[in-house]
N, C-alpha and C positions, 0 to 999 in steps of 0.2 A: 672598565674598558669600553670605549665607544665602538659601536658596530659600524662597519662600512657597507652594509647591505643596502642595495638600491634596486627597487623593482624594475627600473628602466633598463638595467643591465641584463635582464633575463630575456631569452628568446621566446617568441610566441610560437604556438603550434600552427602549422600550415593546415590547409583544408583536408588533405589526406590524413594527416596525423589526428586531427580532430574527429574525422569520420571513424578511424580505427579505434580511437579512445572510447567511442560509444559502441561501435559495432562488435568488437571482439569480446568485451565483457558481456554484452547482451547475448551473443552467440553462445558463449560458455554457459551462461545461466539457462538459456533455452535448452541446450544439450543436456545439462544436468537434470533439469526438471522434466523434460519431455522423454528422455531415454533412460537415464540412470535411475531415477525415482521409480518408474513403473517396473523396471527390471528387478530392483531390490524388493518391491512389494510382491511381485510374482514369485520371488524366491522365498516368500513367507515371512518377511520382516514387517513389523507394524508400520503403517503409512505415516503416522504422526512422528514416530521416532526417526524414520528414514528421512522425512522432510527436514527435520531439525539438523540431522547429521550432515546431509548433503548441502544444505544452505550454509552451515557453519564452515564446512570444508571450502566451499566456493568463496565465502567471505574472507577466510584466512588467506587463501590464495591471492585475493585482490589486495589485502592489506600488505602482504609480503612484497608483491610486485610494486605497489605504491611507495613503500618505504625504500625499495631499491632505486626507483626512479627519482625520488626526492633526494636520496644520497648523491646520485650522479648530478642532479641539478645543483645541489649545494656545492659540490666539488667544482663544477664549472663556473659557479658564481664566486668561488673563493671564500665561502662562509661556512660556518658549522651547520650541522643539521638543525640544531636548536634555533639558530638565527633564521634559517630558511623557513622553518615552521612557525616562526614568530613566537617561540616559547621563551618566556623570560622568567627569571626568578621572582616570585611574589614577595613583596615586602609587607611587613606588618605596619599598618598605619594606625597609630594611637591618637590621631588628631581628631 
């Protein structure tokens, strides 16, 4: 089946959306490492363990939000998520 995906059909982010795309994740990470991490360390948890857990939770949050946004973008473009992410079935090449 031939894909009808065309990059030109996708809308671009405006200046405010671009700013928010960088500002909000940075603010979330700053808040997690500046306030949550010290709070958990003061509660008696090991710093290395809490750093890994907090970073993993924040990254999981970012992945989930990203996938939801990609799903909406794929729906608006009229293609599957796989096509939007440019994931194609790999074929064995014996040549």
